[in-house]
PAVO-575654 format. One line per field, with one value per residue (C-alpha): x, y, z; residue number from 1. Coordinates in nm, 2 decimals. Layout:
N
east <- X, ...
north <- Y, ...
up <- Z, ...
i <- NUM, ...
***
This chain:
318
east <- 1.40, 1.24, 1.35, 1.21, 1.23, 1.20, 0.85, 0.53, 0.34, 0.02, -0.25, -0.21, -0.32, -0.71, -0.73, -0.49, -0.65, -0.95, -1.20, -1.08, -1.37, -1.28, -1.42, -1.32, -1.21, -1.49, -1.50, -1.80, -2.05, -2.02, -1.80, -1.49, -1.18, -0.91, -0.97, -0.84, -0.92, -1.12, -1.17, -0.89, -0.86, -1.00, -0.78, -0.77, -0.58, -0.28, -0.29, 0.06, 0.17, 0.36, 0.36, 0.54, 0.46, 0.49, 0.86, 1.02, 1.18, 0.95, 1.02, 1.00, 0.78, 0.77, 0.80, 0.49, 0.38, 0.17, -0.04, -0.14, 0.19, 0.58, 0.74, 0.73, 0.59, 0.71, 0.48, 0.58, 0.49, 0.59, 0.77, 0.59, 0.27, 0.14, 0.16, -0.17, -0.09, 0.11, 0.08, 0.17, 0.30, 0.57, 0.77, 1.03, 1.38, 1.62, 1.80, 1.54, 1.44, 1.20, 1.38, 1.56, 1.45, 1.35, 1.31, 1.12, 1.31, 1.07, 0.97, 1.37, 1.64, 1.54, 1.72, 1.98, 2.03, 2.44, 2.60, 2.67, 2.42, 2.14, 1.90, 1.80, 1.52, 1.64, 2.01, 2.07, 2.28, 2.41, 2.66, 3.00, 3.30, 3.58, 3.82, 3.80, 3.94, 3.81, 3.42, 3.47, 3.59, 3.33, 3.07, 3.24, 3.26, 2.90, 2.77, 2.95, 2.77, 2.48, 2.50, 2.62, 2.30, 2.06, 2.16, 2.03, 1.82, 1.44, 1.51, 1.29, 1.50, 1.45, 1.71, 1.87, 2.01, 2.13, 2.48, 2.55, 2.58, 2.33, 2.08, 1.75, 1.38, 1.01, 1.08, 0.80, 0.75, 0.57, 0.69, 0.39, 0.28, 0.31, 0.61, 0.53, 0.86, 1.08, 0.83, 0.83, 1.03, 1.43, 1.42, 1.65, 1.74, 2.09, 2.16, 2.37, 2.42, 2.27, 2.24, 2.43, 2.12, 1.96, 1.63, 1.65, 1.86, 1.95, 1.86, 1.92, 1.62, 1.60, 1.57, 1.87, 1.70, 1.82, 1.57, 1.56, 1.34, 1.27, 1.54, 1.28, 1.08, 1.15, 1.31, 1.37, 1.75, 1.79, 1.66, 1.32, 1.27, 1.22, 1.45, 1.39, 1.05, 1.14, 1.29, 0.94, 0.80, 0.41, 0.46, 0.11, -0.20, -0.40, -0.15, -0.27, -0.61, -0.55, -0.42, -0.69, -0.59, -0.80, -0.68, -0.59, -0.67, -0.39, -0.48, -0.37, -0.58, -0.89, -1.11, -1.07, -1.37, -1.24, -0.87, -0.64, -0.41, -0.68, -0.78, -0.55, -0.41, -0.17, -0.01, -0.05, -0.12, -0.11, 0.23, 0.08, 0.26, 0.15, -0.16, -0.42, -0.76, -0.89, -0.65, -0.35, 0.00, 0.09, 0.48, 0.75, 0.52, 0.66, 0.45, 0.69, 0.74, 1.04, 1.34, 1.66, 1.50, 1.12, 0.90, 0.95, 0.64, 0.75, 0.91, 1.13, 1.27, 1.44, 1.80, 1.88, 1.63, 1.67, 1.92, 1.74, 1.82, 2.20, 2.29, 2.06, 2.22, 2.56, 2.45, 2.32, 2.67, 2.88
north <- 0.91, 0.64, 0.67, 0.33, 0.11, -0.22, -0.11, -0.36, -0.16, -0.38, -0.41, -0.55, -0.92, -0.87, -1.08, -0.92, -0.59, -0.46, -0.14, 0.18, 0.41, 0.78, 1.00, 1.35, 1.44, 1.37, 1.14, 0.89, 1.21, 1.37, 1.65, 1.78, 1.69, 1.74, 2.03, 2.04, 1.67, 1.53, 1.37, 1.23, 0.89, 0.58, 0.36, -0.02, -0.07, -0.34, -0.59, -0.58, -0.90, -0.72, -1.07, -1.25, -1.59, -1.82, -1.99, -2.11, -1.95, -1.70, -1.59, -1.23, -1.21, -0.84, -0.51, -0.26, 0.09, 0.15, 0.46, 0.40, 0.45, 0.61, 0.26, 0.03, -0.35, -0.69, -0.96, -1.31, -1.65, -1.93, -2.25, -2.48, -2.63, -2.66, -2.26, -2.14, -1.80, -1.90, -1.53, -1.22, -0.84, -0.72, -0.39, -0.43, -0.31, -0.13, -0.33, -0.60, -0.70, -0.97, -1.33, -1.25, -1.48, -1.42, -1.61, -1.55, -1.67, -1.54, -1.88, -1.93, -2.11, -2.47, -2.75, -2.90, -2.54, -2.52, -2.81, -2.77, -2.49, -2.52, -2.24, -2.13, -1.89, -1.78, -1.74, -1.73, -2.03, -2.31, -2.24, -2.36, -2.42, -2.13, -2.38, -2.59, -2.42, -2.66, -2.65, -2.26, -2.23, -2.48, -2.26, -1.94, -2.10, -2.23, -1.91, -1.71, -1.98, -1.88, -1.50, -1.56, -1.79, -1.55, -1.21, -1.11, -0.86, -0.89, -1.19, -1.15, -1.24, -1.22, -0.94, -1.18, -1.31, -1.00, -0.88, -0.54, -0.27, -0.41, -0.22, -0.32, -0.20, -0.33, -0.35, -0.51, -0.43, -0.76, -1.09, -1.23, -0.88, -0.70, -0.45, -0.11, 0.09, 0.21, 0.15, 0.49, 0.51, 0.56, 0.49, 0.24, 0.13, 0.00, -0.26, -0.13, -0.41, -0.71, -0.65, -0.95, -1.05, -1.17, -1.02, -0.66, -0.55, -0.17, -0.01, 0.33, 0.46, 0.72, 0.96, 0.91, 0.78, 0.47, 0.25, -0.11, -0.38, -0.72, -0.95, -1.21, -0.93, -0.93, -0.71, -0.73, -0.66, -0.38, -0.02, 0.05, 0.11, 0.44, 0.65, 0.93, 0.98, 1.29, 1.47, 1.43, 1.73, 1.75, 2.00, 2.11, 2.17, 1.89, 1.63, 1.71, 1.68, 1.34, 1.25, 1.41, 1.70, 2.04, 2.39, 2.55, 2.87, 3.08, 3.24, 3.60, 3.59, 3.55, 3.79, 3.85, 3.67, 3.34, 3.31, 3.48, 3.60, 3.72, 4.13, 4.41, 4.61, 4.41, 4.08, 4.15, 3.88, 4.15, 4.04, 3.76, 3.40, 3.18, 3.01, 2.76, 2.86, 2.77, 2.99, 2.72, 2.76, 2.62, 2.64, 2.59, 2.48, 2.20, 1.90, 1.68, 1.73, 1.85, 1.64, 1.49, 1.19, 1.32, 1.30, 1.00, 0.83, 0.86, 0.58, 0.35, 0.20, 0.50, 0.48, 0.84, 1.04, 1.18, 1.49, 1.82, 2.18, 2.26, 1.87, 1.82, 2.06, 1.96, 1.59, 1.70, 1.89, 1.59
up <- -3.10, -2.86, -2.47, -2.40, -2.71, -2.51, -2.40, -2.53, -2.76, -2.73, -2.45, -2.11, -2.01, -1.94, -1.66, -1.47, -1.49, -1.30, -1.37, -1.21, -1.16, -1.16, -0.86, -0.97, -0.61, -0.45, -0.13, -0.02, 0.05, -0.28, -0.15, -0.30, -0.11, -0.35, -0.59, -0.97, -1.02, -1.30, -1.65, -1.80, -2.03, -1.95, -1.76, -1.61, -1.30, -1.35, -1.05, -0.95, -0.72, -0.45, -0.22, -0.46, -0.28, -0.58, -0.57, -0.86, -1.19, -1.36, -1.74, -1.80, -2.10, -2.14, -2.00, -2.00, -1.95, -1.67, -1.65, -1.29, -1.18, -1.25, -1.29, -1.56, -1.48, -1.62, -1.71, -1.56, -1.66, -1.43, -1.53, -1.31, -1.44, -1.06, -1.01, -0.87, -1.06, -1.40, -1.50, -1.28, -1.28, -1.10, -1.08, -1.32, -1.22, -1.41, -1.67, -1.65, -2.01, -2.20, -2.17, -1.83, -1.55, -1.18, -0.87, -0.52, -0.24, -0.01, 0.19, 0.21, 0.02, -0.11, 0.04, -0.23, -0.42, -0.28, -0.17, 0.21, 0.29, 0.51, 0.52, 0.92, 0.92, 1.26, 1.23, 0.84, 0.82, 1.01, 1.27, 1.18, 1.44, 1.41, 1.52, 1.21, 0.93, 0.68, 0.78, 0.78, 0.43, 0.33, 0.48, 0.35, -0.03, 0.01, 0.11, -0.18, -0.42, -0.27, -0.32, -0.70, -0.78, -0.57, -0.59, -0.92, -1.07, -0.99, -0.74, -0.39, -0.12, 0.29, 0.42, 0.62, 0.29, 0.18, 0.18, 0.31, 0.01, -0.22, -0.41, -0.35, -0.38, -0.29, 0.09, 0.33, 0.65, 0.77, 0.68, 0.54, 0.40, 0.09, -0.04, 0.12, 0.08, -0.21, -0.53, -0.71, -1.04, -1.00, -0.63, -0.44, -0.08, 0.04, 0.29, 0.56, 0.81, 0.98, 1.37, 1.59, 1.73, 1.39, 1.44, 1.27, 0.98, 0.91, 0.55, 0.41, 0.24, -0.08, 0.16, 0.37, 0.66, 0.81, 0.98, 1.11, 0.94, 1.07, 0.90, 0.77, 0.57, 0.20, -0.06, -0.42, -0.59, -0.80, -0.84, -0.99, -1.37, -1.55, -1.36, -1.63, -1.52, -1.31, -1.60, -1.81, -1.98, -2.02, -2.31, -2.33, -2.11, -2.28, -2.16, -1.82, -1.89, -2.02, -1.65, -1.49, -1.35, -1.42, -1.43, -1.09, -1.01, -0.80, -0.47, -0.56, -0.89, -0.68, -0.46, -0.09, -0.02, -0.20, -0.08, 0.20, -0.08, -0.30, -0.32, -0.33, -0.66, -0.85, -0.74, -0.37, -0.11, 0.16, 0.29, 0.48, 0.54, 0.27, 0.34, 0.23, 0.12, 0.46, 0.65, 0.75, 0.69, 0.36, 0.35, 0.63, 0.93, 1.14, 1.16, 1.36, 1.71, 1.84, 1.97, 1.82, 1.67, 1.68, 1.98, 2.25, 2.11, 1.73, 1.55, 1.74, 1.44, 1.28, 1.37, 1.19, 1.04, 0.68, 0.66, 0.67, 0.57, 0.52, 0.58, 0.27, 0.06, 0.17, 0.08, -0.27, -0.36, -0.27
i <- 1, 2, 3, 4, 5, 6, 7, 8, 9, 10, 11, 12, 13, 14, 15, 16, 17, 18, 19, 20, 21, 22, 23, 24, 25, 26, 27, 28, 29, 30, 31, 32, 33, 34, 35, 36, 37, 38, 39, 40, 41, 42, 43, 44, 45, 46, 47, 48, 49, 50, 51, 52, 53, 54, 55, 56, 57, 58, 59, 60, 61, 62, 63, 64, 65, 66, 67, 68, 69, 70, 71, 72, 73, 74, 75, 76, 77, 78, 79, 80, 81, 82, 83, 84, 85, 86, 87, 88, 89, 90, 91, 92, 93, 94, 95, 96, 97, 98, 99, 100, 101, 102, 103, 104, 105, 106, 107, 108, 109, 110, 111, 112, 113, 114, 115, 116, 117, 118, 119, 120, 121, 122, 123, 124, 125, 126, 127, 128, 129, 130, 131, 132, 133, 134, 135, 136, 137, 138, 139, 140, 141, 142, 143, 144, 145, 146, 147, 148, 149, 150, 151, 152, 153, 154, 155, 156, 157, 158, 159, 160, 161, 162, 163, 164, 165, 166, 167, 168, 169, 170, 171, 172, 173, 174, 175, 176, 177, 178, 179, 180, 181, 182, 183, 184, 185, 186, 187, 188, 189, 190, 191, 192, 193, 194, 195, 196, 197, 198, 199, 200, 201, 202, 203, 204, 205, 206, 207, 208, 209, 210, 211, 212, 213, 214, 215, 216, 217, 218, 219, 220, 221, 222, 223, 224, 225, 226, 227, 228, 229, 230, 231, 232, 233, 234, 235, 236, 237, 238, 239, 240, 241, 242, 243, 244, 245, 246, 247, 248, 249, 250, 251, 252, 253, 254, 255, 256, 257, 258, 259, 260, 261, 262, 263, 264, 265, 266, 267, 268, 269, 270, 271, 272, 273, 274, 275, 276, 277, 278, 279, 280, 281, 282, 283, 284, 285, 286, 287, 288, 289, 290, 291, 292, 293, 294, 295, 296, 297, 298, 299, 300, 301, 302, 303, 304, 305, 306, 307, 308, 309, 310, 311, 312, 313, 314, 315, 316, 317, 318
***
């Protein structure tokens, strides 16, 4: 039984790929910095468009498998004959299929898309006199029509144009930069609110953390595809070798001179705390400085940290 029968069974577009050279876990000096890496099947890197600067409608030609990431990718073709890049790859969101149409509104809403709506990058929409009921109702109607046209799977919008409660992914942290957050398979973020000043919006990330992001940054509507990826089973050791993972030797199976867990009679690590081969604590060591929201020099954009310990367990049970 095929889990993803909609995936393309052929090869990718050659012009949208690059050669991927393997390093076997070595750095630029040739020393091993990541153990148990090497070999694996030959791959080509798919060039995914995380900027989505090209405006106008794009047709989804097909959904493809990408060996370099957990999510699936979609091949787009622009309808504009003047497009600088008519073909491109994007991350496929859940439910996106061949034949669908996606549009990028990263540069704002084009004039004339909705009658009565004027896009204002600083304020979101043109101010309306609240005492004038007719003007208020027209503004609300135009905003509703705009959302019905733009809030669709795969569309890219500035955060200021996304209503609270919308499921999004591919968030950028720079108004002109590429997408940085929520790109793994099955992940999503939720728009929480827009601050009154209009400069920042608050987004709940997959971990439960709520953070402020500039309202002119962009996000893609929907949830990242291939949510069943977390339940995959490799099935045999050979599949790990295809992925470039070599066998990993446990510390308790080594000699005492090779690992802090080594030596002794039987499966014993000397009643000491789990440690790395170089003696550093491997489990449970705090890496963040103390404080209700981290250290005073920490991330100022985090409104609420992700739940930990009992709070996280209670959230999972719910």
